[in-house]
C-alpha positions in Angstrom: -152.0 -18.6 -94.2 -148.9 -17.3 -92.4 -146.5 -15.0 -94.1 -142.9 -16.3 -93.8 -141.5 -12.8 -94.3 -143.8 -11.2 -91.7 -142.1 -9.4 -88.8 -145.4 -9.2 -86.8 -146.7 -12.2 -84.8 -147.9 -13.2 -81.4 -146.6 -16.0 -79.3 -149.1 -17.5 -76.8 -148.9 -20.1 -74.0 -145.1 -19.9 -73.5 -142.9 -19.6 -70.5 -141.6 -16.2 -71.2 -138.3 -15.5 -69.5 -138.1 -11.8 -68.7 -135.7 -9.7 -66.4 -138.5 -9.8 -63.8 -139.1 -13.5 -63.8 -140.8 -16.2 -65.9 -144.3 -15.4 -67.1 -146.2 -18.7 -67.0 -148.6 -19.1 -69.8 -147.1 -16.0 -71.2 -147.6 -14.1 -74.4 -145.3 -11.8 -76.5 -146.6 -9.7 -79.3 -144.2 -8.5 -82.0 -145.1 -5.7 -84.5 -142.7 -4.8 -87.3 -139.9 -6.6 -85.6 -140.3 -4.8 -82.2 -141.7 -6.3 -79.0 -145.1 -4.6 -78.6 -146.2 -6.1 -75.3 -145.4 -8.9 -72.9 -148.0 -10.4 -70.6 -150.3 -13.4 -69.8 -151.9 -15.3 -72.6 -155.3 -14.8 -70.9 -155.0 -11.1 -71.6 -154.7 -11.6 -75.4 -157.3 -13.2 -77.6 -155.8 -14.8 -80.7 -157.7 -12.3 -82.9 -156.9 -9.4 -80.6 -153.9 -7.8 -82.3 -154.4 -4.7 -84.4 -153.5 -5.2 -87.2 -154.2 -9.0 -87.0 -151.0 -11.1 -86.8 -149.9 -14.7 -87.0 -150.5 -16.6 -83.8 -147.9 -19.1 -82.6 -148.8 -21.6 -79.9 -145.7 -22.2 -77.8 -147.3 -25.1 -76.0 -145.4 -24.5 -72.8 -142.0 -24.0 -74.4 -139.6 -21.4 -73.1 -139.5 -18.0 -74.9 -136.0 -16.7 -74.4 -134.1 -13.6 -75.6 -131.7 -14.4 -78.4 -128.1 -15.4 -77.4 -125.3 -13.0 -77.8 -121.8 -14.5 -78.3 -119.0 -12.1 -77.6 -116.2 -14.6 -78.1 -116.5 -16.8 -81.2 -113.9 -17.4 -84.0 -115.9 -19.2 -86.6 -117.8 -22.3 -87.7 -118.5 -24.6 -90.7 -114.8 -24.5 -91.7 -114.8 -20.7 -91.8 -112.7 -18.4 -89.5 -113.2 -14.7 -88.8 -109.4 -14.2 -89.2 -109.8 -15.1 -92.9 -112.9 -13.0 -93.4 -114.7 -12.5 -96.7 -118.3 -11.5 -97.3 -119.1 -15.1 -98.1 -117.4 -16.5 -95.0 -119.2 -14.0 -92.8 -122.5 -15.2 -94.2 -121.6 -18.8 -93.5 -120.5 -18.2 -89.9 -123.4 -16.0 -89.0 -125.9 -18.3 -90.6 -124.6 -21.3 -88.8 -124.6 -19.7 -85.4 -128.0 -18.1 -86.0 -129.4 -21.6 -86.4 -127.9 -22.4 -83.0 -129.8 -19.5 -81.3 -127.2 -16.8 -81.6 -128.8 -13.6 -82.7 -125.8 -11.3 -82.2 -122.1 -11.8 -82.0 -118.6 -10.3 -82.1 -116.3 -11.4 -84.9 -113.3 -12.6 -82.8 -109.8 -12.5 -84.2 -106.6 -14.3 -83.3 -103.1 -13.1 -82.7 -102.0 -12.4 -86.2 -99.9 -9.9 -88.2 -101.3 -6.4 -88.3 -102.1 -6.6 -92.0 -104.4 -9.6 -91.3 -106.3 -7.6 -88.7 -106.5 -4.7 -91.1 -108.3 -7.0 -93.6 -110.7 -8.4 -91.0 -111.7 -4.9 -89.9 -112.3 -3.8 -93.5 -114.4 -6.9 -94.3 -116.5 -6.7 -91.1 -117.0 -3.0 -91.6 -118.3 -3.6 -95.1 -120.5 -6.4 -94.0 -122.1 -4.3 -91.3 -122.8 -1.4 -93.8 -125.5 -3.5 -95.4 -128.4 -5.5 -94.0 -127.1 -8.6 -92.3 -129.4 -11.5 -93.0 -128.4 -13.8 -90.1 -126.8 -13.3 -86.6 -126.0 -9.6 -86.4 -122.3 -8.7 -86.2 -122.1 -6.1 -83.4 -118.4 -5.5 -84.1 -115.0 -7.1 -83.6 -113.3 -8.6 -80.6 -109.5 -8.5 -80.9 -108.2 -11.4 -78.9 -104.6 -10.3 -79.1 -102.0 -9.6 -80.3 -101.2 -7.7 -77.1 -101.0 -10.8 -74.9 -98.3 -12.6 -72.8 -95.8 -14.8 -74.7 -95.8 -16.9 -71.5 -99.5 -17.8 -71.9 -100.2 -17.9 -75.7 -102.6 -20.9 -75.5 -103.6 -21.5 -79.1 -102.4 -18.1 -80.3 -99.3 -18.0 -82.5 -96.5 -16.6 -80.3 -94.7 -15.4 -83.5 -97.3 -12.6 -83.8 -97.5 -11.5 -80.1 -96.5 -7.8 -79.7 -96.6 -5.3 -76.8 -99.8 -3.2 -76.3 -99.9 -0.7 -79.2 -102.2 2.2 -78.6 -101.3 3.8 -82.0 -102.8 0.8 -83.8 -106.1 1.0 -81.9 -106.3 4.7 -82.3 -105.8 4.4 -86.1 -108.4 1.7 -86.4 -110.9 3.6 -84.2 -110.4 6.7 -86.4 -111.0 4.7 -89.6 -113.8 2.5 -88.3 -115.5 4.3 -85.4 -117.2 1.9 -83.0 -116.3 -1.2 -84.9 -113.9 -2.6 -82.3 -116.0 -3.6 -79.3 -113.6 -5.6 -77.1 -109.8 -6.0 -76.9 -108.2 -8.9 -75.0 -104.7 -8.1 -73.6 -102.2 -9.0 -70.9 -102.6 -6.2 -68.4 -99.1 -6.7 -66.9 -97.3 -5.8 -70.1 -95.7 -2.4 -70.6 -98.1 0.1 -72.1 -101.2 -1.9 -71.1 -102.5 0.7 -68.7 -102.4 3.5 -71.3 -104.2 1.3 -73.8 -106.8 0.3 -71.2 -107.6 3.9 -70.4 -107.9 4.7 -74.1 -110.2 1.8 -74.6 -112.5 2.8 -71.8 -112.6 6.4 -73.1 -114.0 5.0 -76.4 -116.5 2.6 -74.8 -114.4 -0.5 -75.8 -114.3 -3.4 -73.5 -110.9 -3.9 -72.0 -110.5 -7.6 -71.1 -107.7 -9.5 -69.4 -106.6 -12.7 -71.1 -103.7 -14.9 -72.0 -102.0 -13.2 -69.1 -99.1 -13.8 -66.7 -100.4 -11.1 -64.3 -100.2 -11.4 -60.6 -103.2 -10.6 -58.4 -101.7 -7.2 -57.7 -101.1 -6.5 -61.4 -104.7 -7.3 -62.3 -106.0 -5.0 -59.6 -103.8 -2.2 -60.7 -105.2 -2.6 -64.2 -108.7 -2.4 -62.7 -107.8 1.0 -61.4 -106.8 1.9 -65.0 -110.2 0.7 -66.3 -109.9 -3.0 -66.9 -113.4 -4.5 -66.4 -113.7 -7.9 -68.1 -111.7 -11.1 -68.6 -111.9 -13.9 -71.1 -112.4 -17.7 -70.8 -112.1 -18.0 -67.0 -109.3 -20.2 -65.7 -107.9 -20.8 -69.2 -104.6 -19.1 -70.2 -104.1 -17.1 -67.0 -102.2 -17.4 -63.7 -104.1 -19.8 -61.5 -105.6 -19.4 -58.0 -103.3 -20.3 -55.2 -104.0 -19.6 -51.5 -100.8 -17.6 -51.1 -100.6 -16.3 -54.7 -104.2 -15.6 -55.9 -103.0 -14.8 -59.4 -105.2 -13.4 -62.2 -107.8 -16.1 -61.5 -108.1 -14.9 -57.9 -108.3 -11.3 -58.8 -111.1 -12.0 -61.3 -113.1 -14.1 -58.8 -112.8 -11.7 -56.0 -113.3 -8.4 -57.9 -116.9 -7.3 -58.6 -115.5 -4.8 -61.1 -114.4 -7.6 -63.4 -116.9 -9.6 -65.4 -115.8 -12.9 -66.8 -116.6 -15.5 -69.5 -117.0 -19.2 -69.4 -116.8 -21.9 -72.1 -119.5 -24.3 -70.8 -118.6 -27.4 -72.8 -117.5 -29.8 -70.1 -114.0 -29.7 -71.5 -112.5 -26.3 -70.6 -113.8 -26.0 -67.1 -115.3 -28.6 -64.7 -119.0 -28.1 -63.9 -118.1 -27.7 -60.2 -115.7 -24.9 -61.0 -118.5 -23.2 -63.0 -120.8 -23.5 -60.0 -118.2 -21.9 -57.8 -117.9 -18.9 -60.1 -121.7 -18.5 -60.2 -121.7 -18.3 -56.5 -118.8 -15.8 -56.3 -119.7 -13.5 -59.2 -122.9 -11.4 -59.3 -125.7 -12.3 -61.6 -124.7 -9.5 -63.9 -121.0 -10.2 -64.5 -120.9 -13.9 -65.6 -121.1 -14.5 -69.4 -121.5 -17.6 -71.5 -119.4 -17.8 -74.6 -118.5 -20.5 -77.1 -115.0 -19.7 -78.2 -116.1 -21.7 -81.2 -113.6 -22.3 -84.0 -114.0 -23.3 -87.6 -114.7 -26.9 -86.7 -118.0 -26.0 -85.0 -120.9 -27.7 -86.8 -118.5 -30.4 -88.3 -117.0 -33.7 -87.2 -113.5 -34.9 -86.2 -110.6 -33.9 -88.4 -108.0 -31.3 -89.0 -108.9 -27.6 -89.1 -107.3 -24.2 -88.8 -107.6 -21.7 -86.0 -106.0 -18.5 -87.3 -102.8 -19.8 -88.9 -102.4 -22.8 -86.6 -103.5 -26.4 -87.4 -105.9 -27.9 -85.0 -106.9 -31.6 -84.5 -110.5 -32.3 -83.4 -111.4 -35.6 -81.8 -114.7 -36.2 -80.0 -115.4 -32.4 -79.8 -112.0 -31.7 -78.2 -109.9 -29.2 -80.1 -106.1 -29.2 -79.6 -103.1 -27.8 -81.4 -101.6 -30.2 -83.8 -98.1 -29.3 -82.8 -99.0 -29.3 -79.1 -101.6 -32.0 -78.4 -102.2 -31.0 -74.8 -103.1 -27.4 -75.7 -106.8 -26.7 -76.0 -107.6 -24.6 -79.1 -111.1 -23.1 -79.0 -114.1 -25.3 -79.1 -116.9 -26.7 -81.2 -119.5 -25.4 -78.8 -122.7 -23.6 -79.7 -124.7 -21.3 -77.5 -127.7 -23.5 -77.2 -125.5 -26.4 -76.2 -123.7 -24.2 -73.7 -127.0 -22.9 -72.3 -128.2 -26.5 -71.9 -125.0 -27.5 -70.2 -125.4 -24.7 -67.6 -128.9 -25.8 -66.7 -128.5 -29.6 -66.9 -124.9 -30.2 -65.8 -124.1 -27.2 -63.7 -127.5 -26.9 -62.1 -128.2 -23.2 -62.8 -131.7 -22.0 -63.3 -133.1 -21.1 -66.7 -133.3 -17.5 -65.7 -129.7 -17.3 -64.6 -128.4 -19.1 -67.7 -130.5 -16.8 -69.9 -128.9 -13.7 -68.3 -125.4 -15.3 -68.9 -126.2 -15.9 -72.5 -128.2 -12.7 -73.4 -128.7 -9.9 -70.9 -125.1 -9.8 -69.5 -123.3 -9.7 -72.8 -125.8 -7.1 -74.0 -125.0 -5.0 -70.9 -121.3 -5.4 -71.4 -121.5 -4.2 -75.0 -123.8 -1.3 -74.1 -126.6 -2.6 -76.4 -129.1 -3.5 -73.7 -131.4 -0.7 -74.7 -132.3 -2.6 -77.8 -131.7 -6.3 -77.3 -130.7 -9.0 -74.7 -134.0 -9.3 -72.9 -137.7 -9.6 -73.6 -139.2 -6.2 -72.9 -141.5 -3.8 -74.6 -139.8 -1.6 -77.2 -136.8 -3.9 -77.8 -136.1 -5.6 -81.1 -137.6 -9.1 -81.3 -134.5 -11.3 -81.0 -136.3 -14.3 -79.6 -135.9 -18.1 -79.2 -138.4 -20.8 -78.7 -136.8 -23.6 -76.6 -138.4 -26.9 -75.6 -139.1 -26.9 -71.9 -138.0 -30.5 -71.3 -135.0 -31.2 -73.5 -134.0 -27.5 -73.9 -133.7 -28.0 -77.7 -134.0 -25.1 -80.0 -137.3 -24.9 -81.9 -137.4 -21.4 -83.5 -135.2 -18.4 -83.8 -136.3 -14.8 -84.7 -133.8 -12.0 -85.4 -135.3 -8.5 -85.4 -138.7 -10.2 -85.7 -137.8 -12.2 -88.8 -137.8 -16.0 -88.4 -134.4 -17.5 -89.2 -134.5 -20.1 -91.9 
């Protein structure tokens, strides 16, 4: 009889997606939550593990590394901006059930005291064993953005880049802030970008009115990422490439995509995939509190949002998109089925690339010996999620 609490098992007869290709009829052995070996099923008899472990027959399903969502605001009516220990459990449990094994708690443009509270709550949550998707830290989406491109951010709370705030938070919670989204054209942005890079924090362009030249100047200062491509940024024009043109043409800048068929046309996603290298294109959800629920009225930060047929818009500005109800498994499926990307490419976008951006690729983000067993079993035909393991423990 299998032990539901065991962190040791062997998956046989799967299509194992590794950084070196797909192992057909592949096998993965996990011992105490760590990937012990990866190879062909023919190399491993069911009784061959020492000590003996549960054997799981994948029956041809894909074995994928767990998804890592670096830009997600909430789910099941909970929002990271209003973090409590209970709400963090609810959000991470919901997204774990959708294949997300690690994530960044993403905030909105809010007053500083709200951000203080979020950082305190996430810090406390991370200080104990996290039962569901692992919070790798916090992504501050604002408040250092452009008032000309607020998107679904509250313009009342937008402020210029403030390095003092970040320095104080970093001193109090070392390593907790993992990404900061800002408008690189604003005064003080370059100093902040240089500080972020010195601390290993991702400096990301977003909600920006920057020209092509201003983005490239920020790259010289250390900018190396951008959020939700094409949304809330100066567009591409053949005489004024804008922020979009700078991101598309610069190999130094990685970028995110919300693959929900609402934010970006599949043809545009395909174009990005051809222009960016395989390492600097990242799938995100930008999911808000409505994720996992139906139509209705919800909150994104302190702004009301109307959801109709999966489309989220600001109540007071019906044409303004406000996050999404996307999950990582749906985004992954969309990339393969609607955009036409291969399973290996989509897997890198959902797992390996965000792990590399966050600097955690030594322990997660791919199926390799010695890494923690953050694994997914996904049906090979419908790309539906079958099982999720986080650090070798099956998610329930």
